[in-house]
C-alpha positions as CSV (number, residue, x, y, z in Angstrom):
1,M,-75.2,164.2,-19.9
2,G,-72.9,161.6,-21.4
3,E,-69.9,164.0,-21.0
4,D,-66.6,162.3,-20.3
5,I,-65.6,163.5,-16.9
6,G,-62.3,161.7,-16.9
7,Y,-63.1,159.1,-14.2
8,G,-63.8,156.0,-16.4
9,N,-67.0,155.1,-18.1
10,G,-70.0,152.7,-17.8
11,T,-72.9,152.5,-15.5
12,A,-73.5,151.7,-11.9
13,S,-71.8,148.5,-10.9
14,N,-72.8,145.8,-8.4
15,G,-69.3,144.6,-8.2
16,T,-67.7,142.4,-5.6
17,A,-65.3,143.8,-3.1
18,S,-61.8,142.3,-3.4
19,G,-60.8,140.5,-0.3
20,A,-64.3,139.6,1.0
21,D,-64.3,136.2,2.4
22,R,-67.6,134.4,1.6
23,G,-69.5,133.7,4.7
24,V,-67.7,136.1,7.0
25,V,-69.7,138.8,8.8
26,P,-68.3,142.4,8.7
27,R,-67.2,143.5,12.1
28,R,-67.0,147.3,11.6
29,L,-69.4,149.7,9.9
30,A,-69.1,153.5,9.0
31,V,-71.8,155.7,7.6
32,L,-70.9,158.9,5.7
33,G,-73.3,161.5,4.2
34,D,-76.1,163.9,4.7
35,S,-79.4,164.0,6.6
36,T,-80.7,160.7,5.2
37,A,-77.6,159.1,6.5
38,V,-78.2,160.7,9.9
39,G,-81.6,159.0,10.0
40,L,-84.0,161.9,9.5
41,G,-87.5,160.7,8.9
42,D,-87.2,157.8,11.3
43,P,-87.6,159.3,14.8
44,L,-87.3,157.3,17.9
45,P,-89.3,157.9,21.2
46,G,-87.3,160.6,23.0
47,G,-86.3,162.5,19.9
48,A,-83.3,160.7,18.5
49,W,-83.0,159.5,14.9
50,R,-82.5,155.9,13.9
51,G,-82.5,155.3,10.1
52,V,-80.5,153.3,7.7
53,G,-77.2,153.1,9.6
54,P,-78.4,151.4,12.7
55,L,-80.7,149.2,10.7
56,V,-77.8,147.9,8.7
57,A,-75.7,147.6,11.8
58,G,-78.4,145.4,13.4
59,A,-78.6,143.3,10.4
60,L,-74.8,142.7,10.4
61,R,-74.7,142.4,14.2
62,I,-72.2,145.2,14.5
63,E,-71.2,145.9,18.1
64,P,-72.0,149.5,19.2
65,A,-68.3,150.4,19.6
66,A,-67.7,149.1,16.0
67,Y,-70.4,151.4,14.5
68,L,-69.6,155.0,13.5
69,N,-71.8,157.5,11.9
70,C,-69.9,160.5,10.6
71,S,-72.9,162.1,8.7
72,F,-74.6,165.4,9.4
73,T,-77.5,167.4,8.0
74,G,-76.8,169.6,5.1
75,A,-73.6,167.8,4.1
76,R,-72.3,168.0,0.5
77,M,-70.0,165.7,-1.2
78,G,-67.1,168.0,-0.4
79,C,-68.1,167.9,3.3
80,V,-67.9,164.1,3.2
81,R,-64.4,164.2,1.6
82,T,-62.9,166.8,3.9
83,G,-64.9,166.4,7.2
84,Q,-66.1,162.8,7.4
85,L,-63.5,160.7,5.5
86,P,-60.7,161.1,7.9
87,A,-62.8,160.0,10.9
88,A,-64.1,157.1,8.8
89,L,-60.6,155.9,7.9
90,A,-59.5,156.1,11.5
91,H,-62.5,153.8,12.3
92,R,-61.2,151.1,9.9
93,P,-64.5,149.9,8.6
94,D,-65.2,146.6,6.8
95,V,-68.2,148.2,5.2
96,A,-68.9,151.9,4.5
97,L,-72.1,153.5,3.3
98,V,-71.8,156.8,1.4
99,I,-75.2,158.6,1.0
100,A,-74.5,162.1,-0.4
101,G,-75.0,164.4,-3.4
102,M,-78.5,165.6,-3.2
103,N,-77.6,168.7,-1.3
104,D,-75.1,169.6,-4.1
105,T,-77.9,169.5,-6.7
106,L,-79.9,172.0,-4.7
107,R,-77.2,174.7,-4.8
108,S,-76.5,177.4,-7.4
109,D,-72.8,176.3,-7.6
110,F,-73.5,172.7,-8.4
111,E,-70.5,171.4,-10.4
112,P,-70.6,167.7,-11.5
113,R,-66.8,167.6,-12.0
114,S,-66.2,168.7,-8.4
115,V,-68.7,166.2,-7.1
116,A,-66.9,163.5,-9.2
117,A,-63.5,164.4,-7.7
118,D,-64.8,164.5,-4.2
119,L,-66.6,161.1,-4.6
120,D,-63.6,159.6,-6.2
121,R,-61.4,160.6,-3.3
122,V,-63.9,159.1,-0.8
123,V,-64.2,155.8,-2.5
124,T,-60.5,155.6,-3.3
125,G,-59.6,156.2,0.3
126,L,-62.1,153.8,1.8
127,T,-61.3,151.1,-0.7
128,A,-57.6,151.4,-0.1
129,A,-58.3,151.0,3.7
130,G,-60.0,147.6,2.9
131,A,-63.7,148.7,3.2
132,L,-66.5,147.5,0.9
133,V,-67.9,150.9,-0.1
134,L,-71.6,151.2,-0.9
135,T,-72.9,154.2,-2.6
136,V,-76.4,155.3,-3.9
137,R,-77.7,156.8,-7.2
138,F,-80.8,158.9,-6.8
139,H,-84.4,158.8,-7.7
140,D,-86.5,161.6,-9.4
141,H,-87.1,163.6,-6.2
142,G,-89.6,165.9,-8.0
143,R,-92.0,162.9,-8.1
144,V,-92.1,162.8,-4.3
145,F,-91.8,166.5,-3.3
146,R,-94.1,168.2,-5.7
147,L,-92.5,171.1,-7.5
148,P,-93.6,173.5,-10.2
149,G,-92.9,172.1,-13.6
150,S,-89.8,174.3,-14.4
151,L,-88.3,173.6,-11.0
152,H,-89.0,169.9,-11.4
153,R,-87.2,169.8,-14.8
154,A,-84.3,171.8,-13.4
155,L,-83.9,169.5,-10.4
156,R,-84.3,166.4,-12.7
157,S,-81.5,167.5,-15.0
158,R,-79.2,168.0,-12.0
159,I,-80.0,164.6,-10.6
160,D,-79.4,163.1,-14.0
161,A,-75.9,164.8,-13.9
162,L,-75.3,163.6,-10.4
163,N,-76.2,160.0,-11.2
164,H,-73.9,160.1,-14.2
165,V,-71.0,161.1,-11.9
166,I,-72.0,158.3,-9.5
167,D,-72.3,155.7,-12.3
168,V,-68.8,156.6,-13.6
169,V,-67.0,156.7,-10.3
170,T,-68.6,153.5,-9.0
171,A,-67.9,151.7,-12.2
172,R,-64.2,152.8,-12.0
173,H,-63.9,151.2,-8.5
174,A,-66.3,148.3,-9.2
175,A,-68.2,149.6,-6.0
176,P,-71.6,148.3,-5.4
177,C,-74.3,151.0,-5.9
178,L,-77.9,151.0,-4.7
179,D,-80.3,152.5,-7.3
180,L,-82.9,154.3,-5.2
181,G,-85.2,154.8,-8.1
182,G,-85.4,151.0,-8.6
183,L,-86.3,150.1,-5.1
184,P,-89.8,148.7,-4.9
185,G,-92.1,151.3,-3.3
186,A,-89.6,154.1,-4.0
187,Y,-92.4,156.5,-5.1
188,E,-95.1,155.5,-2.7
189,L,-95.9,158.0,0.0
190,T,-95.5,155.4,2.7
191,S,-91.8,155.3,2.0
192,W,-91.4,159.0,2.8
193,S,-91.6,161.1,6.0
194,V,-93.9,164.0,6.6
195,D,-91.5,166.4,4.9
196,R,-91.3,164.3,1.6
197,L,-87.6,165.0,1.6
198,H,-86.4,162.1,3.8
199,P,-87.4,158.4,4.0
200,S,-89.9,157.3,6.5
201,E,-89.1,154.4,8.9
202,F,-90.4,152.1,6.2
203,G,-88.3,154.0,3.6
204,H,-85.2,153.7,5.8
205,R,-85.9,149.9,6.1
206,L,-86.0,149.7,2.3
207,L,-82.6,151.4,2.1
208,A,-81.1,149.1,4.7
209,S,-82.6,146.1,3.0
210,G,-81.1,147.1,-0.3
211,F,-77.7,147.8,1.2
212,T,-77.5,144.5,3.1
213,G,-78.5,142.8,-0.2
214,L,-75.4,144.3,-1.8
215,V,-73.3,143.3,1.2
216,A,-74.4,139.7,0.7
217,E,-73.8,139.9,-3.1
218,A,-70.2,141.0,-2.3
219,G,-69.7,137.7,-0.5
220,Y,-70.3,138.6,3.1
221,R,-72.9,136.9,5.4
222,V,-75.8,139.0,6.7
223,P,-77.0,137.2,9.9
224,E,-80.3,139.0,10.4
225,P,-82.0,140.3,7.2
226,V,-83.7,143.7,7.7
227,S,-87.4,143.5,8.4
228,L,-89.7,145.8,6.4
229,T,-92.2,145.7,9.3
230,C,-92.1,149.0,11.1
231,S,-91.4,148.7,14.9
232,G,-89.7,150.9,17.6
233,G,-90.2,154.1,15.9
234,A,-92.2,157.2,16.9
235,A,-95.2,157.9,14.6
236,P,-95.5,161.6,13.7
237,S,-98.7,163.2,14.8
238,T,-100.9,165.8,12.9
239,A,-99.2,168.6,14.9
240,D,-95.8,167.3,13.6
241,H,-97.1,167.6,10.0
242,V,-98.4,171.1,10.5
243,G,-95.4,172.2,12.4
244,W,-93.0,170.9,9.9
245,L,-94.8,172.6,7.0
246,V,-94.9,176.0,8.7
247,L,-91.4,175.9,10.3
248,K,-89.3,173.8,7.8
249,G,-91.1,173.0,4.6
250,V,-92.0,176.5,3.3
251,P,-88.6,178.0,4.3
252,W,-86.8,175.1,2.7
253,L,-88.7,175.5,-0.6
254,Y,-88.0,179.2,-0.5
255,R,-84.3,178.9,0.1
256,R,-83.8,176.1,-2.5
257,G,-86.1,177.9,-5.0
258,R,-83.8,180.9,-5.0
259,D,-80.9,178.6,-5.9
260,L,-82.8,176.6,-8.5
261,V,-84.8,179.4,-10.2
262,P,-81.9,180.8,-12.4
263,H,-81.2,177.2,-13.6
264,A,-84.9,176.6,-14.1
265,A,-85.2,179.7,-16.2
266,G,-82.4,178.5,-18.4
267,V,-84.1,175.2,-18.9
268,M,-87.3,176.9,-19.8
269,L,-85.5,179.2,-22.3
270,R,-83.6,176.4,-24.0
271,G,-86.9,174.4,-24.3
272,A,-88.6,177.5,-25.9
273,L,-85.8,178.0,-28.3
274,R,-85.9,174.3,-29.4
275,R,-89.6,174.5,-30.0
276,A,-89.2,177.8,-32.0
277,W,-86.2,176.7,-34.1
278,P,-86.2,172.9,-34.1
279,G,-83.0,172.9,-36.3
280,G,-81.1,174.5,-33.4
281,G,-79.9,177.3,-35.6
282,G,-81.6,180.0,-33.7
283,P,-83.4,183.0,-35.2
284,P,-82.2,184.3,-38.6
285,V,-80.1,187.4,-38.4
286,S,-80.3,190.0,-41.2
287,G,-77.0,190.5,-42.9
288,A,-75.2,187.8,-41.0
289,A,-72.1,186.4,-42.6
290,P,-72.3,182.9,-43.8
291,A,-70.9,180.3,-41.4
292,R,-67.4,179.2,-42.1
293,D,-66.7,175.7,-43.0
294,P,-64.4,174.2,-40.3
295,G,-62.6,172.3,-43.0
296,D,-61.1,175.4,-44.7
297,G,-57.8,175.0,-43.0
298,Q,-59.1,175.5,-39.5
299,R,-59.0,172.6,-37.1
300,V,-61.8,172.3,-34.5
301,A,-60.4,172.7,-31.0
302,R,-60.7,169.5,-28.9
303,R,-62.6,169.7,-25.6
304,P,-59.9,169.6,-22.9
305,E,-60.0,166.4,-20.9
306,A,-60.8,166.5,-17.2
307,P,-57.7,165.9,-14.9
308,A,-57.2,162.4,-13.6
309,P,-58.5,161.9,-10.0
310,A,-56.1,162.5,-7.2
311,G,-54.3,159.3,-6.2
312,A,-55.1,157.6,-9.4
């Protein structure tokens, strides 16, 4: 954490989009991202998903033909860049929501620099096309979906790294960013669906309300503020709870556990070493040569800088 990834510096910004005419209502909306962007957790009668996208569209009075949701379940940041960004650019949105990154933290090949490069390309492309781009930084998911201590710490460290990436990229572009961990009720169970992985209808309404608040701060008018009163959704039954646990919850935990366990083991080992040798020097080694003073004519190698983002 705190590493210079070469995409600027600072923290998440609630900047104002250039070119936003105060009082004008956005006419076109695009949603990019993963299963939360799809709307999972907010089912409608008949089996479809609603979620944050349609709620924001309703608040902005976006016509159906002017609303595009490119997201799909399981999407990673690279998927957003390669598979969703072209369609979003063709849609020419005035506002674009980007909700992605959590799936990256759950994989064994998680690489913050790659996520940063992908997010930067997405924000750069949408901003250059004239869109107000809204991103999210993530909460501590282990406080919602209960995990063993080592897995929780491993996931938390990755979410911290992801949030650092998001902070840097959004600050570089002055893009408004919604801090999910700071939303009122973010850690209350009523904000989460039966799977504890996706927002409930109420949780999606919190997200939509947060996003439209950022749209208003950017100078646009929001004709119909998002209501936090749940309506129109399909309440999950006890059978839904049990069915999800058996068919989805346990298999998901097993798959993601396999990816996170090696990282969790490393977290545990480093913690044990810090407790055993607080000075950080490690165990004494018999007969070891004394450490060289880096000032004896040898210059310490500088850490290579990350490449500049494409298109910068």
